[in-house]
N, C-alpha and C positions, 0 to 999 in steps of 0.2 A: 351606532350612527354618530355618537358624540366623538368617539375616537377617530372616525373618518373625517369629520369636520375639523377637528383639531389638527390632524395631519395635513389636510388640504390647505388650511389657513397658514400653516407654518411654512409650507414648501412652495405652493403655487405663485404667490406674489413675487418671490425672488426670480423664478424662472420666466415669468411674464416680462420682467424688466430685462433679463438677459436676452430674451428673444427680441425685445424692442430695440436693444442696443445693436444687435446683429443687423436688423433691418435698417437702422439709422445709417450704418456704414454702407449697406447694400444700396441705399438710396442716394449715396454720395454726399450726404450732409456733412460727413466727416471723412477726411482722407487719412492715410497712414501716418503722416507727420503729425497731424492734430491729435490722433489717438495716442501716439507715443508721448506727446507733451501732456495730455490729460492724465495718462497713466502716471507720469512723474509727479504731477500736481497732487494726484490722489495719494500717492505713496508718501510724498514729502509733507503734505499739509492736512488733507481731509481725514485720512485714517489715523494718523497720530493724535489729532484732536478728538476723534471719536473715542479712542482708547483712554485718553486723558480724562475726558468727561465721564465715561462710564465708571472709571475707578473713583474719580473725585466725588461723584454724587452718591456713592454707596457708603454704608456703614462698614468701615474697614474690618472692624473686629468680628463682624458677622459675615464678612466677605472672604477672608483668608481661610482656606480649607487645606491645611497641611497634608492630610492624607490624600486628598484629591490631587494636589500638586505632585506628590511623590508617585502616585499611581500613573498619572499622565506622563510624567517625565520618564519613568522606567519603561512604560509601554512604548513610547516613541523610540527609545534606544533599542528595545527588543525587536520592534517591527523593522527598524532600519537594519539591524544585524541579520534578521531573517530574510530581508529583501535581497541580501547578497547571494542568496541561493539561486538568483536569476543567472548567475555566472555559469551554472551547470547547463543551461539550455541556450544561452545567448553567447555566441562566439565572437561577435563583432564588437571590438573595443569601443567604437564610436557610439554604439547603442547601449552598452552595459550601464554606464553611469546614468544615462537618461532614463532607462527603465527602473533602476533602483530608486532614483529620486521620484519618478512618477508614481511609484507604488507607496512610498512611505510618507511623502510630503503632501499635506492637505491645504486646501484653501480656507484655513481656519477663520481668518478675519472677514473675508468678503462673503463667504457662504455660511460657515459655521456659526459665527456670532449672530447674524440675522435670524437664524433658526431659533436660537434661545430668546432673542428679543420678541419674536413673534409668538413664542410659546408662553413667555412670562411678561417681562417688561424691561425697559432700559435700566430701571433702578436695580432690579434683581440680576440683570445681566452683568453686573459688576463682578460677580463670582466667576463668570466665564471670561470676561475681559482681563481679569487678574491673571488668568492662565497664560496670557501673552508673554508674561515675564519668563515663563518656563518654555513655552512652545516655540516662540519665534527664535530665540537664540539657538535652541536645539536644531530646529529645521535649517537655519542658516549654516551653522557649524557642520552638521552632518552632511548637508548638501555640498558644501565646499569641499569637505574631505573626499566625498564620493566622486565628485567631478574632477577634482585634482588628480586622483588616482588614474583616471582614464583620459586626462586631457591630452591634447596634441599640439598645443601652442606654447610650450615652455612651462616654467615652474612658478608657483606662487608660494611665498613663505608662510609659515605658521603665524608669524607676527601680522602679516597682511590680513589673513583670515580673521584673526582676533580683532584687529582694528576695524574691519568692515562690519563685523557683528556688533561691536560696541557702539559704532556710529549709526546703527540702524535707527531711523526716526521713530519706529514703533517701540523700540526698547527705551529710547530716551524719553519719549512722552509718558510711558508707563512709570518709569522711575521718577520723573519730575512730579507726577501726580502723587506718588507715594510720599515723596519728600515734603510736599505741601501739606499733606494730611498729617504726617508725623510732627511737623513743626507747629501745626495748628493754625495755619493761615487760611483765612476766609477771603475769597476773591470778591471784589466789588460786584454788586448785582448786575451792572451794565456789562461787565466782562463775562459773568456767568451766562447771561442771556445770549451774548454774541457767540460764546463757545457752544452753547446749546443749539443755536441756529446751524452752525457748521456741522456739528455732530449729527443732527437730524438729516442733513443733506448728504452725508458721507456714504451711507449704505445704498440709497437709490442710485447715486452717481457711480459708485463702485460697480454695481451690477450692470448698469448701462454700458460702462466702459469695458467691462469684462465681455459682454456680448459683442461689442464692436471690435474687440481684439481677437475673437475667435477666427481661426483660419482652417479651411478644409481643403486639402490637396494631396493627391497621390496616396490615399489611404490604403489602396490595394497592395502597395509595396510593403506594408508593415502589419498585415492582418494578424499574424501569429503574435507579434510583439504587443500589439494593441489588445488582443484578447487576454494575454497574460497580465498586462498592466491593469486592465479594467476589472477582471475577476479578482485579482489580488487586492486592488485598491478599494473596490466597492462591495465586495462580497466576503472574502476571507478575513481581511483585517477587521472590518466592523463587527462581523459575527463573533470573532474570538474576543475582541476587547470589550464589547458590550456584555457578552456572557460572563466574562470574568468580573467586570464591574458590578453586575447584578449579584453575583455570588459573594463578592466582597461586602456588599451591603449598600452600594450607592443607589440613590433614587432622587426624584425631583430634579432640582436645578443641577445637582452634581452629575446625575446620569445624563441629563440633557447636554452638559458640558462635554462628557465623554463622546456623545453622539456628534457634537459640533466638531470635535478634534479629529475623530477617526472615520466619520461617515462622509465628510466633505470631499469633493473631487480634488484632483491634483491642482496645486497652487499655480496661478498665472505667473507669479514671480519666479517660478522655476525656469521659465522660458529664456529670459535674458541671461541667466547664469549659464545655461547650455550654450547659447550663442557665444558667450565670452570665452569658453574653452574649446570652441570649434568642434563640438560633438554634433550628434545628429539632431539639429534644431527642428527639422521637419517632423521627426518622430515626437519630439517634445511637444510641439504645437498640437499634433494629432491626439496625443494622450490627454492633453488639457480639454480638447473639444469633446472627445468621446466620453471621458469620465464625467465631465460637466453635464452632458446630455443624459447619460444613464443614471446619474446621481439623483435626478429628480424622482426617479422610480424607487431607488434603494433607500434614499432618505425618507421618502413618504412611508415606505413599508416599515422601516425601523421605528419611526415615531408612532405609526399606527399600532404596531405590536406592543411597544412599550406602554403606550397609553391604554391599550386594551387590558394589559396586566396591572393597571393602576399604579404604575411606577413613576409617572410624571406628575 
């Protein structure tokens, strides 16, 4: 029963907020323009400050886990490479890049990080937040490469891909927090309190906006593609990565971090990248909706089993 309660408390609050966000949009309290602007504010302000705060308030020497960083980094690259097997069954170029990105790229910050915070605390979640330095650049670079291969609206230079990755606010905020820690700067108390206010608001706001951003249309046109993406993203990848992580010896906060990275649904930020290269944006939106919906079940089961085995 304890494992069930732990799993329920880790997952249910997030999906209640996602559903609430969806119905906020359905009730017309927010229009599409407002949702787009709020998404940008979230990406440029709230989430970077959340990451900054989670790293800043942790003991860096107990937070950095080199073996975990290596494992997560290599696993992402391997999963990305294996995702290209989709080319065997998907012949439509406009859908290929979308499916590959939908399978390997997860909503680590908005869904994964709250899982760890719910399981442990914001202080301990610094271990997971620190993974953003590895996870976010990899997701951005590999997604850019994938979508550029199948893009239909011209070419983008390697320099542009590198520039956009380096200017990612989540990367900048993570590095800034590390610099402050290494230099030994202590922020004034009033600033720490202000940052903490914003950080505490980031996750609820992100989940509400995610719910408001979800779109469901013409799903019957992409049933086979959605089935492949959903099973690959939520069943095959988590099963393999978690099993290997356990065999390697990860447990506790480290194993929870693996769950956060690989059990989360497809990232919402994958959608604008698809629109930019004029690929199948409708399929991209559907993958996000379907994987988000079913991840409530698969994440719950993953946490339940792991906690039953006393590994959390």
